[in-house]
C-alpha positions in Angstrom: 98.6 -21.6 60.4 99.1 -21.7 57.1 96.1 -20.3 54.9 93.7 -22.6 53.5 94.3 -22.6 49.6 91.4 -20.8 47.7 90.3 -23.8 45.3 90.1 -26.2 48.5 88.4 -23.6 50.5 85.8 -23.3 48.0 85.4 -27.3 47.8 84.6 -27.0 51.5 82.3 -24.0 51.5 80.5 -24.4 48.0 77.0 -26.2 48.1 77.1 -29.1 46.0 74.9 -28.9 42.9 71.5 -30.9 42.9 71.4 -34.2 41.6 69.0 -33.7 38.2 66.3 -36.2 38.3 66.8 -40.3 37.5 64.9 -43.4 36.6 66.8 -46.9 36.5 70.6 -44.6 36.9 69.3 -42.9 34.3 69.0 -38.7 34.0 65.5 -37.8 32.9 65.9 -36.2 29.3 62.7 -33.9 30.6 63.0 -33.6 34.2 60.0 -31.3 34.4 57.6 -33.7 32.5 55.8 -37.3 34.0 57.8 -40.4 33.2 55.8 -41.3 30.6 56.0 -38.5 28.8 59.8 -38.9 28.3 60.0 -39.5 24.9 60.5 -42.3 22.5 64.3 -42.8 23.1 63.6 -42.8 27.0 60.7 -45.5 26.2 62.8 -47.9 24.0 65.8 -47.6 26.4 63.7 -48.6 29.1 62.0 -51.7 27.6 65.2 -53.0 26.0 66.9 -52.7 29.7 63.7 -55.0 31.3 64.1 -57.4 28.6 68.2 -57.9 29.8 67.1 -58.4 33.4 64.0 -60.9 32.6 66.6 -63.0 30.2 69.0 -63.3 32.9 66.7 -64.4 35.4 64.9 -66.8 32.8 61.4 -65.7 32.9 59.4 -66.4 29.9 57.0 -64.0 27.3 54.5 -64.2 29.8 56.6 -62.2 32.1 58.2 -60.0 29.4 54.9 -58.8 28.2 54.1 -57.8 31.7 57.0 -56.0 32.0 56.4 -54.4 28.7 53.5 -52.5 29.8 55.2 -50.7 32.5 56.4 -47.2 32.0 55.2 -45.3 28.7 52.3 -47.7 28.7 49.0 -45.6 29.5 46.7 -47.6 28.5 43.6 -49.7 30.6 41.4 -52.3 30.7 41.5 -55.9 31.4 43.3 -58.6 29.1 41.4 -61.7 28.6 42.6 -64.6 26.5 40.6 -67.4 24.9 41.1 -71.0 25.6 43.0 -73.2 22.9 40.8 -76.0 23.1 40.3 -78.0 19.5 36.6 -76.3 19.1 38.3 -73.0 19.4 41.1 -73.7 17.1 40.7 -72.5 13.4 43.1 -71.9 10.5 46.6 -73.1 9.7 49.1 -70.4 10.3 52.2 -70.2 7.9 55.6 -71.2 9.2 57.4 -68.0 8.5 59.8 -70.2 6.5 59.1 -68.0 3.1 59.0 -64.0 3.0 55.7 -62.7 4.0 54.3 -60.9 0.6 54.5 -57.0 0.6 51.3 -55.1 0.7 49.9 -51.5 1.1 49.9 -49.6 4.3 46.9 -48.4 2.8 45.6 -44.5 3.3 45.7 -44.6 7.2 49.2 -46.1 8.5 49.8 -43.3 10.6 53.5 -43.6 10.6 54.5 -40.1 9.6 54.5 -41.2 5.5 51.3 -39.0 5.2 50.9 -36.7 7.5 49.8 -38.5 10.9 52.8 -39.6 13.1 52.0 -41.8 15.8 55.5 -43.2 16.0 57.1 -40.0 17.3 54.6 -40.3 20.5 55.8 -41.3 23.8 54.6 -44.1 25.1 53.8 -45.9 21.6 56.0 -48.6 22.5 53.2 -50.6 24.5 51.4 -54.1 24.6 47.8 -53.2 25.2 46.4 -50.8 22.3 43.1 -50.0 23.2 43.5 -46.7 24.2 44.8 -43.5 23.2 48.1 -41.8 24.3 49.2 -38.4 24.6 46.3 -36.2 24.5 44.0 -38.7 23.4 40.8 -40.1 25.5 39.4 -42.4 23.6 39.2 -46.2 24.2 38.3 -49.1 21.9 35.4 -51.3 22.7 34.7 -54.8 21.0 35.4 -58.7 21.5 38.9 -59.0 23.1 41.6 -60.1 21.0 45.3 -60.9 21.4 47.6 -60.6 18.5 50.9 -62.6 17.9 53.3 -62.1 15.4 56.1 -64.7 15.1 59.0 -62.7 13.3 61.4 -64.5 11.4 64.4 -63.3 9.6 65.1 -65.7 6.7 68.1 -64.1 5.3 69.8 -65.9 8.6 68.6 -69.0 8.1 65.0 -68.6 9.3 65.7 -67.6 12.9 64.0 -65.5 15.2 64.2 -61.8 14.5 65.1 -60.7 17.9 64.7 -57.0 18.8 62.8 -56.2 15.4 60.2 -53.7 16.1 56.6 -54.1 14.8 54.2 -51.6 14.6 50.4 -52.4 14.1 47.4 -50.7 13.5 43.7 -51.6 13.0 40.3 -49.9 12.5 37.8 -50.3 15.4 34.4 -52.4 15.8 32.5 -49.3 13.6 35.2 -49.4 10.7 36.9 -46.1 11.8 41.0 -45.4 11.7 42.4 -43.4 14.6 43.8 -40.1 13.4 41.9 -40.2 10.1 38.7 -40.9 10.3 35.5 -38.4 11.2 35.5 -37.9 14.9 38.9 -39.7 15.5 41.4 -37.3 14.1 42.6 -36.6 17.6 42.8 -40.6 18.6 45.3 -42.7 18.2 43.9 -46.0 19.8 44.4 -49.5 18.3 48.1 -48.3 17.3 51.1 -49.7 18.8 54.9 -51.2 18.9 56.4 -53.8 20.2 60.0 -55.1 20.2 60.3 -58.6 19.5 61.5 -61.0 22.1 64.4 -63.7 22.2 61.6 -66.1 20.3 60.8 -63.1 17.8 57.3 -62.9 19.3 55.6 -59.5 19.7 51.9 -59.7 21.3 49.4 -56.6 21.6 46.0 -56.7 23.4 43.4 -55.3 21.0 39.8 -55.8 20.0 38.6 -57.5 16.7 38.0 -55.3 13.9 35.2 -54.6 11.8 34.7 -55.5 8.1 34.3 -52.6 6.0 33.1 -52.2 2.8 35.7 -53.2 0.1 38.0 -54.8 2.3 38.4 -58.4 4.0 38.7 -58.0 7.5 42.5 -57.5 8.6 45.4 -56.0 10.3 48.0 -53.6 9.2 51.7 -54.1 10.4 55.5 -52.7 9.5 58.8 -54.4 10.4 61.5 -52.5 11.4 65.0 -54.0 12.1 65.4 -52.2 15.5 63.5 -49.7 18.3 65.6 -46.8 17.2 64.4 -46.7 13.4 61.0 -46.8 13.9 61.1 -43.0 13.6 61.3 -43.2 9.7 58.5 -45.1 7.9 61.3 -45.6 5.1 63.2 -47.9 7.5 60.7 -50.6 7.3 61.8 -53.8 5.9 58.3 -55.3 5.5 54.8 -53.8 5.3 52.2 -56.6 5.4 48.8 -57.5 6.6 47.0 -60.4 8.5 44.1 -61.7 7.0 41.2 -62.8 9.7 39.5 -66.3 9.3 35.6 -66.0 8.3 34.4 -68.6 10.6 35.8 -66.5 13.4 34.5 -63.2 11.4 31.1 -64.5 11.7 31.0 -65.2 15.2 32.3 -61.8 16.0 29.9 -60.1 13.7 27.0 -61.4 15.7 27.6 -59.5 18.9 26.4 -56.1 19.3 28.4 -53.3 18.0 29.6 -55.1 14.7 26.2 -55.4 13.4 27.3 -53.7 10.0 29.9 -56.2 9.7 28.1 -59.2 9.3 26.1 -57.8 6.2 29.3 -56.4 5.0 31.3 -59.7 5.4 28.6 -61.7 3.1 29.8 -59.4 0.1 33.5 -59.8 0.2 36.1 -62.4 0.0 39.4 -63.4 -0.1 39.9 -64.6 -3.4 38.2 -60.7 -4.6 39.9 -58.4 -1.8 42.2 -56.2 -3.6 45.2 -57.3 -1.0 44.7 -61.1 -0.3 43.5 -62.3 -3.7 46.6 -63.5 -5.2 47.0 -66.4 -3.2 43.5 -66.1 -1.3 45.4 -65.0 1.5 47.2 -68.5 2.1 50.3 -66.9 3.4 48.5 -64.1 5.6 46.1 -65.9 7.3 45.8 -66.4 11.0 45.4 -68.8 13.1 42.8 -68.2 15.9 42.0 -69.8 19.2 39.6 -69.0 22.0 35.8 -67.9 21.6 33.8 -64.9 21.3 32.6 -64.6 24.9 36.5 -64.9 26.4 38.3 -63.2 23.4 40.3 -64.6 20.7 44.2 -65.0 20.4 45.4 -64.4 16.8 48.7 -65.9 15.5 50.8 -65.7 12.6 54.3 -66.3 11.6 55.7 -63.5 9.4 59.0 -64.2 7.5 61.0 -61.5 6.7 64.1 -60.9 4.5 65.7 -57.6 6.1 68.5 -57.6 2.8 65.9 -57.0 0.3 64.2 -53.9 -0.8 60.5 -53.9 0.2 58.0 -53.8 -3.0 55.2 -52.2 -1.3 54.6 -50.1 1.7 53.8 -46.6 1.9 50.2 -45.0 2.2 47.6 -46.3 -0.9 50.8 -48.4 -2.1 50.8 -51.7 -3.8 48.9 -50.7 -6.9 48.6 -46.9 -6.1 45.0 -46.7 -5.2 43.9 -46.8 -2.0 41.0 -49.6 -1.7 38.6 -50.0 0.8 38.6 -47.1 2.3 36.1 -47.2 5.1 33.2 -44.4 5.2 33.7 -41.0 7.1 32.0 -40.9 10.7 30.6 -44.1 12.6 31.1 -46.4 9.8 29.7 -50.1 9.5 28.5 -50.6 13.4 28.4 -47.3 13.9 
């Protein structure tokens, strides 16, 4: 009998190498770590893949939001949306047909432009931003708030900016900013990224922010052309802020935990705010539905022209002075 060639014999006797661990057919870049710790690139690929499947199945934005809370979303807690009755509606949101004003990112962006960089954290692409991710353990409390931003690409004829990445951040009900305020340096709650769906919409579950001295109640956001570009704050094509209506703020600030915000709100105004005073917040004033018991949905259409160079952004940008810095420690309502 002829001898079996050595190379064939090796194939017969040599044990096969173990297959590397996979998730949804993809090799895990960090095989010894948990699924939620595989890195930002892995999170983004997972999210985009789920969007394609949902689109193929014809599922709507609600299902999409639920899918986005899967791998990489470490937040906890219930989500409660308010009603949409006429009595619970306030404000008339801009249509997004014009470009949103460029505004300062303020002194607490957390995007790496002045130190802390939450955008490098695995799990930052998430819809529920009330909890810290990574090593943080804090959970923000307050009146529930759903933030919905409909991003429009006005350079392409006012069409939905599908695939744009939106990073949002704001203070907690005590006026403190995670990553920066005293006692919150190791927390990163109330910060998160979502990828715009086929309608250009991103949706975040959060809590209503405080009103701290020197600033009107607001939410910060940055728009990036896609998910891969969020690792560098310089890639943002728009940096702006959402203004919250006075009547809603008054209702929220009458609740426990917001006591000092009520007094602060009486001393500020949209017309005198360092950011919104140019037009009294007309192009950034959100429409709101819901009530103080069940929570509010805050909505704004955001017109973006990715072909222009942003005129503001950056920590303390705009006029160069970081205005409205919240006090250290607990801040208002602490």
